[in-house]
N, C-alpha and C positions, 0 to 999 in steps of 0.2 A: 865940222858939229862944235859947238859951246862947251866951252863948264858945263853955262847954267841946261842947258840941252841935256846932256850929259847922263848931270845928276838927275834933272826930271827923268830918264831916264829910266834911271837906277834904285828911283824913288816908288817911280810906280813901280815894276820890278817888281821889291821890294813888297809891295802891299799885296800883288797880286800872288806872290810864291805865300805870305802872310794868310793869307784870306785860305790859299784849296789846302795851305798846313787845318787853319777850324776848322775846316769842311771833315776834314780827312778822319778830322779828332770827331769831329760830334756824329758824323757814323760811326768812326766804332765805336763811340761811349751806345750812342742808342740799339748797336747793334748788343751785346751786350749784356745791356742793362735785360736786354728783354735774354736771354739764354740764362741771367740769371735769375730771371723772372720766374720763367719756364720748370726752372730744378728747383725752387720754394716752392712753386705745389707743384710739383712728382715727390717732394718730400711734406708737402701736409696731408695731398690723398692718402701715402701712407702712416703717418701720423695718425689720419684720424683712422683707417682701418684700424689700424692696431689698437686703437683705442677702445674702438667697438667692444673687437674679439676680447677686449682686455673688462669692460662689463658685464658682457655677456658672460664672462669667469667666473665672475665677483658673484653676479646674479645665479648662479650654479652654483656656486656657493652657498651661497646665504641660504638658498632653496637648503642644502643639504644641511646646512648646522641645522637651519631652523626643526628637521625633522628628524634627528639624532636626538635629542632625549625623550621625542615621541618613545620613540624606538628603547629605547636606555629604560626604560618604565613599564613601555608590554613584554622584556627579557623580563626584570623583576618577578614583575606575575608569573604569567611561563615558568620560570625557576619557582616562585613557592606557592605554584599550583603542581609541578612537579614530585618536590620537595611533599605534596601533599596527597597525595597518591605513592609514594613509597613511603609512607607512615602508614598510611592506609594497609597494602599489602607488603609490608614487616621485610623491605625491600631493602638490604645494602650494597652500594656501591661499589664493586671490585675494584680496586688498585691498584 
C-alpha cells in the first residue's frame, strides 16, 4: 500500500467517525429536547391548575368582601332595634 492510499483510507475513516459522532450528538439532542419539552408541558399544566384554583379563591374572597358591608349594616340595624326594645322594657344588661 502506498502512502497516498493509506492517507486516503485514514481520511475516509476520520470522516466516517466524524459523521457517526455527529449523528450521535443529533440523536442525543433530539431526545433531550423532547424530554425537556415534556417537563415544561407538565410544569405548565401544574401552573395552570394552581392559577385556576387561585382565581377561584379570589372570586370567593371578593364575594365575601361584597357581602361584609351588608352584614355590618344589618348588625347595626339589629343592635338599634335591640336598644329600642331594651328602652321600651326598661331593661339594662348585666355586666
